[in-house]
C-alpha angles and dihedrals in degrees: 000000000000098000120108098338139106108255113221134177094277092053089052091051090050092049092051090050091051092047090052088058101038100039099041091115099041107077131148125219091281093057104256138066118253091245091054091048091051094051092046088053090052088051091050090051090052092049094046111108090354095285091150090060091065090050091049090049090052092051091048093050091048090051093048095046101041115008098048092046091050091048092051089053090048091051091052090049093049092048090052091050089049091053090049091051093049089050092049091047091055090048091051092047091053090048090048093065091048094051092044089055091049090049093050090048092051091048092053 
């Protein structure tokens, strides 16, 4: 999860959730593991003064500008492929009857 990627607020939330599950038994005398304390501190820094809101807004804008546009293009492409497949299926079905007739004639 940490390798080769930009870590944003949502990644930090996910990491803290995972640490809650995996490090439930490994606590120090203050109640939390050092790793858990570090990630909670990172979350607090994100939440301080609403910094995470700017990050969320950036992710949202990126999704609107790029991801949605790419998905719309992919939908158009998939619909075209679907039309082509329906057309080919109808061509094959019409050819099926013709070849069945030729087969029956050859068998007679």
